[in-house]
C-alpha positions in Angstrom: 41.1 16.7 -29.3 38.6 14.3 -30.2 39.4 10.8 -31.7 37.7 8.5 -33.6 37.7 4.6 -32.2 39.0 2.5 -34.4 39.8 -1.7 -34.5 42.9 -3.1 -35.5 43.0 -7.1 -35.9 45.5 -9.5 -34.7 43.7 -13.1 -36.2 40.3 -12.8 -34.9 40.2 -10.7 -32.3 39.9 -7.4 -32.7 41.9 -4.5 -30.8 40.3 -0.9 -29.8 42.2 2.0 -30.8 42.1 5.7 -31.1 44.5 8.5 -31.8 45.7 12.0 -30.6 47.4 14.8 -31.6 50.2 14.7 -34.5 53.5 15.2 -32.8 56.5 14.1 -34.1 57.3 11.1 -31.9 54.7 8.5 -31.6 53.9 7.3 -28.0 51.8 4.4 -27.2 50.0 4.4 -23.3 50.0 0.5 -22.0 47.4 0.7 -19.9 47.2 -0.6 -16.7 44.8 -4.0 -15.0 41.6 -3.2 -17.2 40.8 -0.1 -19.2 38.3 1.2 -21.6 38.8 3.8 -24.4 35.4 6.1 -23.8 34.8 5.7 -19.5 38.4 5.5 -19.0 39.4 9.2 -20.8 35.9 10.9 -19.6 37.4 12.3 -16.0 38.7 15.5 -16.6 42.1 15.3 -15.2 42.8 12.0 -16.8 41.9 13.6 -20.5 43.9 16.9 -19.6 46.9 14.1 -18.9 46.2 12.7 -22.2 45.6 16.1 -23.7 48.8 17.2 -22.5 50.9 14.3 -23.9 49.1 14.7 -26.8 50.5 18.3 -27.5 54.1 17.0 -28.6 53.6 13.3 -29.6 50.9 11.3 -32.0 49.5 9.9 -28.7 48.2 6.2 -29.3 45.6 4.6 -26.7 44.4 1.2 -27.0 42.5 -1.3 -25.1 44.2 -4.8 -24.4 42.1 -7.7 -25.5 39.7 -9.1 -22.4 39.2 -5.5 -21.7 37.3 -2.5 -22.5 36.1 -1.7 -26.5 38.5 -4.7 -27.1 37.2 -8.0 -28.0 36.1 -10.3 -25.1 38.0 -13.0 -24.0 37.0 -16.9 -21.6 38.8 -16.7 -18.9 40.3 -20.1 -19.8 42.2 -18.3 -22.6 44.0 -15.5 -21.0 46.4 -13.2 -23.2 49.6 -14.2 -22.7 52.4 -11.2 -22.9 53.3 -12.6 -26.1 49.2 -12.3 -27.3 49.6 -8.8 -25.7 52.5 -7.8 -28.0 50.9 -9.0 -30.7 48.1 -7.0 -30.3 50.1 -3.9 -29.9 51.9 -4.5 -33.5 48.6 -4.5 -34.9 48.0 -1.3 -33.4 50.8 0.2 -34.5 51.0 -1.7 -38.0 47.3 0.0 -38.3 48.3 3.7 -37.4 51.4 3.3 -39.5 53.8 3.5 -37.4 57.4 1.9 -37.5 58.9 2.7 -34.3 57.1 4.3 -31.2 57.8 5.2 -26.8 56.1 3.0 -24.5 54.2 4.3 -21.4 53.3 1.2 -19.5 51.4 2.1 -16.8 51.2 -0.2 -13.7 50.8 -4.0 -14.9 51.1 -2.1 -18.8 55.2 -1.7 -17.4 55.6 -5.4 -18.1 54.2 -5.9 -21.5 56.0 -3.0 -22.6 59.1 -3.9 -20.7 59.4 -6.9 -22.8 58.3 -5.7 -26.0 61.5 -3.1 -25.7 63.6 -5.8 -25.2 62.4 -7.9 -28.1 61.3 -5.7 -30.4 64.7 -2.8 -29.8 64.1 -1.8 -33.7 60.3 -1.2 -33.2 60.9 0.5 -29.5 61.8 4.3 -29.7 62.0 5.0 -26.0 60.3 2.8 -22.7 58.5 4.8 -20.1 57.5 2.9 -16.7 54.6 4.5 -14.3 54.3 2.6 -11.2 55.8 -0.5 -12.6 57.4 -3.9 -11.3 59.3 -6.9 -13.0 57.4 -9.0 -10.7 54.7 -8.6 -8.2 54.6 -11.7 -5.3 56.9 -11.7 -2.8 59.8 -14.2 -2.6 63.2 -14.3 -0.7 64.7 -12.2 -3.3 61.7 -10.3 -3.5 60.5 -9.3 -0.5 58.6 -5.8 -0.8 55.9 -7.0 -2.7 52.7 -8.2 -1.5 52.2 -12.3 -0.2 49.9 -14.6 -2.1 47.7 -14.5 0.2 47.5 -11.1 0.5 46.8 -11.5 -2.9 43.9 -13.8 -2.6 41.9 -11.5 0.0 42.1 -8.5 -2.4 40.7 -11.1 -4.9 38.0 -11.6 -2.9 37.3 -8.0 -1.9 37.2 -7.0 -5.6 35.0 -10.0 -7.0 32.1 -9.0 -4.1 32.2 -5.0 -4.4 33.3 -4.9 -8.2 31.6 -2.2 -10.0 32.0 0.3 -6.8 35.0 2.2 -6.2 36.6 -0.4 -4.3 40.5 0.2 -4.5 40.4 3.9 -5.3 41.7 5.0 -1.8 44.7 3.0 -2.3 45.6 4.1 -6.1 44.4 7.8 -5.8 44.4 9.1 -2.2 44.4 12.4 -3.5 41.3 12.4 -4.8 39.4 9.7 -2.7 36.7 12.0 -1.4 35.9 13.4 -4.6 32.6 12.2 -5.6 32.9 12.1 -9.2 36.5 10.8 -9.4 35.0 7.7 -7.5 32.0 7.1 -9.8 34.7 7.5 -12.2 37.0 4.9 -11.4 33.4 2.4 -9.9 32.4 3.0 -14.0 35.5 2.1 -15.4 35.8 -0.7 -13.8 32.3 -1.8 -14.5 32.8 -1.1 -18.2 36.5 -2.3 -18.3 35.9 -5.8 -17.8 33.1 -8.0 -16.1 33.8 -8.8 -12.3 35.4 -13.1 -13.4 37.3 -11.4 -16.4 38.7 -8.7 -14.3 39.8 -11.6 -11.2 41.3 -13.8 -13.8 43.3 -10.7 -15.1 44.5 -9.9 -12.0 45.4 -13.5 -11.1 47.1 -13.5 -14.4 49.1 -10.6 -13.3 50.8 -11.9 -10.4 52.1 -14.5 -12.3 54.4 -12.1 -14.4 58.1 -12.0 -13.8 59.9 -10.1 -16.3 63.4 -10.1 -14.3 65.6 -12.0 -16.5 64.8 -9.8 -19.5 65.1 -6.5 -17.7 69.1 -6.8 -19.2 68.2 -7.3 -22.4 66.5 -3.6 -23.3 68.3 -1.2 -25.0 66.3 1.4 -25.6 66.3 4.7 -23.4 64.3 4.5 -20.2 62.7 6.6 -17.8 60.8 5.2 -14.6 58.8 6.9 -12.5 57.4 5.8 -8.8 55.6 8.2 -6.3 57.2 7.2 -3.0 54.2 6.8 -1.1 52.6 4.8 -3.7 50.4 2.7 -1.7 49.4 -0.2 -4.5 53.1 -0.7 -5.8 56.0 -0.1 -3.7 58.7 2.0 -4.9 61.3 -0.8 -4.1 59.9 -2.1 -7.3 60.7 0.3 -9.5 64.4 0.6 -7.5 65.2 -2.7 -8.6 63.7 -2.0 -12.4 66.3 0.5 -12.5 69.3 -0.9 -11.0 68.8 -4.1 -13.4 67.7 -2.0 -17.0 71.0 -0.7 -18.6 71.5 3.4 -18.0 67.5 3.2 -16.9 67.2 6.7 -15.1 64.7 6.9 -12.3 62.8 9.6 -11.0 61.2 9.3 -7.8 58.2 11.6 -7.1 56.4 12.8 -4.0 52.8 11.8 -3.1 51.0 8.7 -2.7 49.0 8.5 -6.3 49.6 5.4 -7.8 47.9 7.0 -11.0 49.8 9.3 -12.7 47.0 11.3 -14.1 46.3 12.0 -10.2 47.7 14.2 -7.5 51.3 16.3 -8.9 50.2 15.2 -12.5 52.4 17.9 -14.2 55.9 17.0 -12.3 54.8 13.7 -14.5 54.1 15.4 -17.6 57.2 17.4 -17.4 59.6 14.4 -17.0 57.9 12.8 -19.9 58.0 15.7 -22.4 61.6 16.3 -21.2 62.7 12.6 -22.0 61.2 12.3 -25.1 61.9 15.7 -26.5 64.7 17.0 -24.8 62.9 20.0 -23.2 60.7 21.1 -20.7 57.8 23.2 -21.3 58.3 27.1 -20.8 55.5 28.1 -18.4 54.8 31.6 -17.7 55.3 32.5 -14.0 53.1 35.5 -12.8 54.0 37.0 -8.7 50.9 38.5 -7.2 50.1 39.6 -3.5 46.7 37.2 -2.7 44.8 36.7 0.7 44.5 32.6 0.9 41.4 31.0 2.7 41.3 27.1 3.5 38.0 25.8 4.9 37.2 22.0 6.0 34.3 21.0 8.0 35.9 19.2 11.6 35.1 15.1 11.9 33.5 15.1 8.7 34.6 11.3 8.4 32.6 10.1 11.4 29.9 12.7 10.6 29.7 11.0 6.8 29.5 7.8 8.7 26.7 8.2 11.0 24.6 10.2 8.3 25.1 7.6 5.5 26.5 8.3 1.8 23.1 9.5 0.8 22.5 12.1 3.6 26.2 13.1 3.8 26.1 13.8 -0.3 23.1 16.6 0.2 25.0 17.7 3.4 28.0 18.6 1.2 26.3 19.7 -1.6 24.3 22.4 0.7 27.5 23.2 2.3 29.2 23.9 -1.1 26.1 25.6 -2.3 26.7 28.2 0.6 30.2 28.4 -0.2 29.8 30.1 -3.2 27.4 32.5 -2.4 29.4 33.4 0.5 32.7 33.8 -1.8 30.4 35.7 -4.3 29.0 38.1 -1.8 32.5 38.9 -1.1 34.5 38.4 -3.6 36.1 35.8 -3.3 37.4 33.7 -5.8 37.1 29.5 -5.5 40.2 27.7 -6.4 39.5 24.1 -5.8 37.4 21.5 -4.1 38.1 18.1 -2.5 35.5 16.4 -0.4 34.7 18.8 2.2 37.0 21.0 1.7 37.2 24.6 0.2 40.3 26.3 -1.2 39.9 30.2 -1.8 41.5 33.5 -2.7 40.9 37.1 -2.3 42.3 40.6 -3.6 41.8 42.0 0.5 42.1 39.9 3.7 38.9 41.9 5.2 37.1 40.2 2.6 38.4 36.8 3.3 38.3 36.9 7.3 34.3 38.2 7.1 33.6 35.4 4.8 35.0 32.7 6.8 33.1 33.9 9.8 29.7 34.2 7.7 30.4 30.3 6.5 31.0 29.6 9.9 27.6 30.5 11.2 25.8 28.9 7.7 27.5 26.2 7.9 26.3 25.9 12.0 22.8 26.2 11.2 23.5 22.9 8.9 24.4 21.6 11.7 28.4 21.2 11.1 31.5 22.8 12.4 34.2 24.0 10.2 37.9 25.8 10.7 39.3 27.9 8.5 43.1 29.7 7.9 43.4 33.0 6.5 47.2 34.2 5.0 48.3 37.5 3.1 51.4 36.3 1.0 52.9 36.9 -2.4 51.6 33.7 -4.6 52.7 32.3 -8.3 50.3 31.9 -11.0 51.4 29.1 -13.2 49.4 27.3 -16.1 46.4 29.5 -14.5 47.0 27.6 -10.9 47.8 29.2 -7.8 50.9 28.0 -5.6 53.6 29.4 -3.6 54.3 29.2 -0.1 51.8 31.8 1.5 49.5 28.6 0.1 51.4 26.0 1.9 51.0 28.6 5.2 47.3 28.6 4.6 46.7 25.3 4.6 48.6 25.2 7.8 47.3 27.5 9.9 43.7 26.0 8.8 45.3 22.8 10.1 46.1 24.5 13.0 42.5 25.7 13.7 40.1 24.3 16.4 36.9 23.2 16.1 35.2 26.3 15.1 37.8 28.4 14.8 38.8 31.2 12.2 42.8 31.5 12.9 44.6 33.9 10.6 48.1 35.0 10.8 49.8 37.9 12.2 49.9 39.4 8.6 46.5 39.3 8.4 45.8 41.0 11.4 48.0 44.0 10.6 46.6 44.3 7.1 43.0 44.7 8.3 43.2 47.2 10.9 40.7 49.4 11.2 38.1 47.6 10.1 36.3 46.7 13.1 37.4 43.4 13.1 38.4 41.8 16.5 40.8 38.8 16.9 42.1 36.7 20.1 45.8 35.9 20.1 46.8 32.1 20.1 50.2 32.2 20.6 52.9 31.2 18.6 52.8 27.9 16.6 56.0 26.0 14.7 53.8 24.6 11.4 54.7 22.0 9.6 56.6 22.4 6.9 57.7 26.0 8.1 61.3 27.4 9.1 60.1 30.4 11.3 57.0 30.2 14.1 54.1 32.1 12.9 51.8 34.1 15.5 48.5 33.1 15.0 45.3 35.1 15.7 41.4 33.3 16.1 38.9 36.2 14.5 36.0 36.7 17.0 32.2 36.8 15.7 31.1 39.6 14.0 28.6 41.7 16.3 
């Protein structure tokens, strides 16, 4: 999927772009605030998103003028939406595209919508993800931030530019993942200078495309996560009610950036919208034992230790997790910050692994809690999912400090193994209809 970075020219300005895939439809991602054609797509989750789009389209990526690898602009000559549309024309002409679908993300949605209304002959379809028509509060637009709230954000971003500032807001599902935080900080540094970034932010809050929405004739798909912390879902509801024939899909989750969180659902919606069919996913069902572990009071511990020492401690903990999983035949499915999600072919090994990790974590000076459950899981697209996974996570969340909590299913299956359990009563766990009887595994002799 490697692709060469090239440049289209609009007057004296060079616009960097790259093309992935060779599908039957041209699809242009119109990026949000700042981007960088190399650094932005280095994150594996972000690149996976691009690869999936390129599997059914000819995917066109570019940096808007003033950002990334495109020519910089002075702060007193910021690009208008009209200039940005001309830049998009230049990119489309350079790749030989007479008509393309536009995928506007965040602030990129406004320019995409204006392009679709102005140039219907070159717009095959319009997709908007986490977008808005206006981003400053008014009496008739009460869900946008106030000017004072934006001003406070300007100050914070300028002061902390190049760090992971704002990442908890735009991608809460991976906010504790150090590699993702570092990716975000690097993307800001390379995407724009502090002055240019804030100047572009100031310009973005003045955008108001409400009057052009009724002129959009292209088929339109609007995607928005209901818990989006940066841009309220009310913005997309407004867009959907004012763009003729637009389809609004409200997704679960809180991530503003579509490549984080449940990105597969976003991609499924986009693929079906552009091709008329969702991808066929082979699903296999297997019986598996699920283990969830996390460090108790990790936020407080991280604060007391400081970032560097906390990273070292987490590194030691995860190294020990890998050793114990190897010893007990477990398979690491996922990690997020201080959390561990693993699967086992047998429940006794999962419980013994959790107990061993409890002891090793204690020697590191931290306490863990764990949940173990056995049930039928779905394997789809290489991922483990289903009610058993959800149940295991909820059992772990119900565990007390230092507890390895198991379901009655696990207790029954390990009879004769030498493991001992203490009853913890029946619990109604969030998201599960029936109460579960839970047991705490006791220390190994």
